[in-house]
N, C-alpha and C positions, 0 to 999 in steps of 0.2 A: 587514816580513814578506813583502811582495810581492817585494822584492829577494832575500830568502832563498829563497823558493819558486822564482824564476826560476833562481837559482844552482844549486839542487838539480836542477832539470830539465836544465840544461846539463850538469851533472856526470854525470847518469844517461845522457844522450844520448851523451856522449863515451865513457863506459864501454862502452856497447853497440857503438859504432863500433870502439873498440879491440879488444873481444872478437871482432868479426867479422874485422877486418883482420889481427890478429896472434895470436889465440888460438883460432881455429876448429878443432874436431876433427871426425872423421867422425860422431860421435854427433849433433851439431847440424846436420849437412848432410842428414839422412835424408829429410825431407819426409814427406808423408802422402797417403793415397788416400781418395777418397769416391765411392761409387756414386751416379750421377746418375739413370739410368733403368734399370729392370729390363728394359724392352723398348723399344728404339729403333726398332722396326718393321722395319728392314733390318739386314743385316750389312755394315758399312762397308768397302768395297773401295777407295773413293776418297773424299777429303775435302779441303775448302778453306775457310779462314776468309774471310768477306766483310766489306767495310767497313761493312755494316749490323749488325755484331755478331751475325751468324748463321753457322752452319757448314753448308755444303752437303755432304751425304753421299750416296753412291749405290753401287750394286752392278751386277751384270750382270742382264739381264732375259729371258734365254732358257731359264731352268731352273726353271720352276714358280713356286709362290707364295712370297711373302715373309710377313711377319707384320703387314702394314698394307695397307689398301686406299685407292685413290684416292677423293677426295671431289668431283671436278669433275662437271659435269652429266652427262657421258656415263656415269658410274658411280653416279649417285645412286639410281636405281630398278632396278638389276639384280637378277635373282633370286639368292637365297642358298640353299644354299652355292655359292660360286664354283667354277667348274671349275678343274682343275689348271693349265691354260694360259690362264686368263682374263686379258685385258688390263687388268682393273681391279685387279689386284695392283700396288701401288706398289713401285718399286725405287729410289726416290730420296726423300730427306726433307730438309727445311730445319730445322735445330735452332736454336731461339731461346735464346741464352745467358741472357737476363734471365728468361724464364718457365720455362726448363727443359722445353720442350715441342717436339715435332716436328710438322711439317706435311708431309703426303704430296704428292709431285709426280709429274708424268707424263713419263716418258721414252718415246721412240718407237722408236729403234734401239738395238742392243745396245752397251753401254759396257764390255764385258768387257775388262779389261787395256788400257784406253785411256790417254790422256794429256791434259794441259791446262795452261793458263797464264792469268793475269789481265791483261786489257788496261788501258790507261791510265784508262778511265772506270769501272773496277771490274767490268766484265763478265767472266765466266769464258768463255773460248773453249776448247772441248773437242773433241778430235780422235781419230778412229779407234775401234777396238774389235773385236769379233768379229762374224761373220755379216754381216748387212746394215749393220752399223755400221762396218765396216772402212775405208770410204772417206768416211765422214761427218764433217762438222763441225757442231757444235751450240753454242748459247750459253745462258747463264743471266745475265740482267741483274738485279742485286739491286734490290729495291723496299722501301718501308717499310709498305705496306698489305696484305701477304700475298696479293697477286694475281699476282705474277710466277711464271713457270714456264719450263720448257725450250722452246727454239725450235730446230727442226731447219732447217738451211740447205738451200734447194732449188737454190742457185746455186754455192756454194763447196764443191766436192768435192775430196778429196785425189787426187793423181795416182797414188798407190800405196796398197796395203793397209798400214795402220799399226796393227799389233797388237803390243803391248809396245814402243812407241816412246817417245821423250822429247821434251819441249817446253822452250823457253827464250824468254822475252820479250826482244825486241831494242830497241835505242835508237830505232828508227823506229816502234815500236809494232806491228810485225809479230811473228808467232810463227814460230820455226823448229821444224820437226818432224823429228827425227833417228831413223832406223833403223826397227826393227820386224821381225817374222819374215819372212825372205827378202826384205827391202826394204833393200838396201845403198845407201841414198841419203838425201838430206834435201830438204825442200821448205819453202815459206813459205805462211803464211796471214795476211792475204789475199794473193792472188797479184798480182804486178805485170804478169805476162804469162801466157798460157795454160799454158805448159810451164815453170813456175817451180820446177824441181827439178834436182838435181845428183847424179851418182854419187859415192859415197864408198867407194872400194875398201878403205879402212881397216876398214870393217865386214865385208867379205868376208874379209879377211885374219885377222881376230880371231875368226872363227867356228870353234869347236872341231870340231864335226861336226853332222850333221843332227839328231841326237837331243839332244845336250847343247850347245846353241849358245853359251851362256856370254857372250854380248855383247848380250843384249836389255836393254831399259831402260838404254841407255848413260848414263853420267853426263855432263851437259852444263852448262858454266858459262860465262857471259859474262865474259871477262877485261878488264882495265883498258885494254888497247890496242884494244878493240873486236872482237877475234877470239874464237873459240869454243874452249875447252878441252873435248875430247871423250875420254872414257875408256871402253874396252870390253875385257872379259876381264881382262888385266893390262897392257895397252898404252894409251898416250895420245898425242894429237897436238894441235897448235894449227892451226886452220883459219881462213883468211880467207874468210868466207862470201860476201863481195862479189865476189871474183874466183874463187871455187871453187879455192883453192890451199891445199895442206898446206904450211904455212910452218915447222913445227917438229915433230920427233918426239922425245918424251921417253924417258928410260931406262925399260926394263921395270920394273914394280913388283916388288920381291922379296916373299918371304913364302910362296911355295909353293902358289899356287892362283889361282882366278878370283874376280872381285869382283862381276860383274854377273849378272843373272837368267839361269838359275835358281840360280846359286851365291849370289847376293843378299847382297852386302855393302852398304855405304851410303857416301855422300860428302857433304861440306860444304865450302863456301868459307868460310874463317875471316873474321871481320869485317874490313872495310876501314877505313882510318884517314885522317883529314884530315891528319895529320902528314906523310905522304908524298904528299899530294894524291890519295889513294885508288889509288896506282899499284901498290903491292906486293900481289900476289895469292898466297895460299897455300891449297892444296887438301889436305884430309885425307880419306883413304879407310880404312874400318875393316871388318874381318870378311870373310865370304865362305866358300868351301869349297875343299878340294883338288879338282883336276881329277878327274872321274869320280864325284863324290859323287851327282850326280843319277841317273846310270844305276844305281849300286849301290842307292840308296834306292828309286827308282821301279820298277826291274825285278827287283832281287835282294832287296829288303827288308832291306838291310844299311845301318845308319845310323851313318856315321862322323862323327867330330868335325869341327866347322867350324874355320875359321882363328881364331887368337887374337892377331892383330896388326893394327896400324894403320900407315899410311905418310903422311907429310906431304911435300909438294913445293912449292917456291916457283917457280911457273910463269913468273914475270917475271924470274927470275935469269938472268944470263948463262950460268951453268953449273948448271942445276937437277939436284939429286940427291934421291932418296928418303931421308928420315930415318925409319927404322923403329923402332917401339916395341911392346912387348907390352901387350895388354889384360889384364883380370883373368880371362881364360878364353876358350874358344871362343864365338863369337857369329855368327849369321847372321840375316837378315831383321830387323835392328834399324833403327829410325828415328833419324836424327840431327837434332836440333832445336836451333837457336841460341836460347839463353835471353836474356831482356832484359839480363842482365849481360854478355853476350858469351861466356859459357861454353857448352859443348856438352852436350846430354843425349842419351845412347843409351838407347832405350827399346823394349820389345817384342822379339820374336824367339825363337830356339831355339839349342840347343847342338850338335845333331847332325842329320845328314841334309842336306836340300836343300829349296828351295821346290818346291811342287807338291802334288798331291792326296795328303794323308796321308804326305808324304815327309819330314817333320821330326819329331824327337823331343826330349824334355827341354826344356820351355819355359824361357826366361830371364825369371823373374818380377821380378827386381831391375833397376831402371834403374841406369845408371852416370852419374856426373857427370865430365866431362872439362874440366879447367882448362888451356887452352893455354899460359898464361904461366908456369905452374909448372915447376920442373925435371923432366926426364924421370925417371920412377920415382915421382913424387909427383903425377901429373896425374889419375889415376882414383880415384874413390871409389864404393863400393857404397852404394846408396840403399835406402829402404824398399820392400819387395816388394808387388806387387799379388797378389791371390788368384786372378786371372783370367788364364789363358794367352792371349797375343796373338801368334799365329804367322802363318801364311800368310793373306793378305788381311786385314790389320789396318791401322789408321791412327793417326797421332798429329799433333796440331796445337796450336801455341801459341795461347792465347787472350789478349785484350787485358789481362786482369787478371793475367797471368803464370802461370796454370795450364796444364797440358797436357791437352787433351781426347783420350781414348783410346777407340777403338771397333773393332768388327769382329773378325775371325778366323774364317775358314771354309775349311778345307782339304778341303771336300767339293764334289762336282760339283753337288749340290742342297743345300738347307737340310736339315740332319740333326741332330736333337736326341736321338737314341737312344744307348744305352750300347754299341752294337756297333761304334762307331768310336773311334779313339784320341782324336780332337779334335772335339768337337761344334761346330756352328754357334753363334756367339756374337752375341747381340742386345743385351747389356748395354753401357751407356755409362758411363764413369767419368772422373774427373779426378784427375790427380796434381798436388799442390801442392808445388813445390820449397821448399827451406829458407828462401828469402828472404821467403816469405809467412807465416812464423811470427810470431805476435803480439809476440814479444819484440823484433822490429824495427820495430814500428809507430811508435815515437817518432822514428825517423830516416827513415821512408819518405816520399818526396816525394809531393805531390799537385799535378798540373798544373791550373792554374786558367784559363789563357788562352794561346792560340797565335795569333800573327800577325795581320796585317790582311788577309790574302789568303785567299780560298776555295781557291785553288790557289797554291802557292809556286813562283815562277820559279827556274830554275837560277841558281846563283851569286848569288842575292839574300840579303839579310839579313832575318831575321824574328825577332820578339820572342816570348819565352816567359816566363810568370810562373807561379810555383809556391810552395807552402808546404812547410815541414818543421816537425814538432812540436818537435823538439829542435834541436841545433846542426848547422849545415851542415859536412860533411866537406870537407877539402881535396881529396879524391879524388872529384871530381864529373864525371860523364860524360853525354853526350847521344847516345843511340843511335836510329837509324831502321831499322826492320825491315820487309822486304817478305815478307808471308806466302806460303808456297809452295802449290802443288798437290801433295798427298801421296798416293802410291800405291805399293805393292810396295817399301816401304823407300826410295823415291826422293822427295826434296822438291824439286820442280822450281821453279827461279827463286827459291829462298830466298836472301836477301841481307840483310846488316846493315852499316850504316855508322856510324862514330863521328864526330860532327860537331864542327867548330870552334866555339868559344864565346868571347864577351867575358867579362871578370871580372863576377862576380855583384854586383848592387846591391840594396839594400833600398828598396822603393817602396810606400808605403801598406800596410804590413804584409805585402807579398808580396816574394819574391825575383824579381828581373828579370834576364834575360840575353838577349843577342842571339846567334842562331845563324846560321851560314852554310850555305845549301843546297848540295848537291853541285854541282860545276861544270858537268856535262854529263849527258845521258841515258846515256852510256857508263858512267859511275860508278854511276848509279842510274836505270835505265829508268823512264820516266814512269809514274806510278800512285800508288796508296794505300800509305802506310807507317804503321806504328805508331811514334810517338815515345815514348821512355822517358827519364825523368830518373833517373840512377843515382847515389845518394848513399852513398858509402862502401861500395859493393857491393850496396846495397839499391835496387831499382827502384820507380818509381811504377807506377801503372796506365798502360797505353798510351793515347795520344791520337792519333786518326787525323789524318794530314796527307796532302797530295797534292803531289808534285813534277811540274811541267810545264815 
């Protein structure tokens, strides 16, 4: 009887795998939504997943009260009600995934439209902003005892005002900060010398005009040759940041418009693969608006459709060209998140107008799934809609369990909950669960039990992973390492996924055992924390934190 039971379980498992691999329809790709918090305290303009399984969310702090107050000693016994400009209003919270609660934090200088990246030890380095924050660097070092808070640097100042700039973690654990309003340059944090900055004329050349700049929050990706791919407006270059040389200019992206803020498309580096030693780099950029949309929306109150196309370019090719394809309709201000499967999720955003104060119309409530390996014309799928519009100043972050945490949306200069604005300030926090979290796949879902002998995994080393699967193991077994990004304004800075090489799987004491090879260098995978996912026949495990050093 036991043999019969095991045989039945194996048969069911293989039926599930076969249904996923060869019989999937749009109906079972839909996913689902769940409201997590009615009031997250703040409207999330910026968000980042930390290796402590908490999400740091924050806003700007120069425009009046939020909906949560600080609890540190300086604000414990203050008189109530608080004044409009009281410093005891919190503008940052730490969301604990396990308890579904937020903890208020204390920001000192304004983080409005700032940027960030995670250092090797898991510390968030945050740069720039508005007002007194425009030259500021600040850090948040995660802790396990709920005592950590923001620290403003008194020594590490930016050389230029960095408002709407972009960050990228580098192989030497420095951060490069690129662009910003009227800042046509890039610089490094920490600095190796007092004037560790360089002009970047490319940013001046791609500025449309002083009103509609269209090259803010440039897309920045670390390529496999150690150089920086930088995209602004509809142009892109490869920069050797060590010698300050533009070494390649790519063809102009077709498609009829601009892709960067305030046109606000989005970009992603598709997953890198061990099969070519992580050498092939392909960038995908989607959405945005025709030139002039910001002026029409902001000044004329005319809300034209956004762009409805994507482009992919292999930046490591000898003859790179843009391969264009249509989306399922116009979309701007979307977030592009790499899922544990290696697929891409487009979530949040609008159909008309532009980024800016009440400058967008017709929210995109449905996420889209994009499957890069499918034939063109069969890559996009419409997913289950949220009931909450997420437009200007909203965020989306992949969680270790595979859900997407979605928060924010505030196209108002202040928090505004009245009916006299098109889009109210949004404090609700929700999660989108992609198709692979459906319980029908539980039998083939891996569960990681053990990783490695190292607290930190050296480059090019071999490390052991043990996992379980309730059903039968698929022949399509993959191991993905994911670097969580700093997310703001539809830009996921330093987001990266690698598919790792693996030995054949063996059975050992009831567990599946496999040896994985770490990436060869910090150029392939900058040092830091990654989420490791075992993907069995397209169904991922929960993520397990590892660290490459």
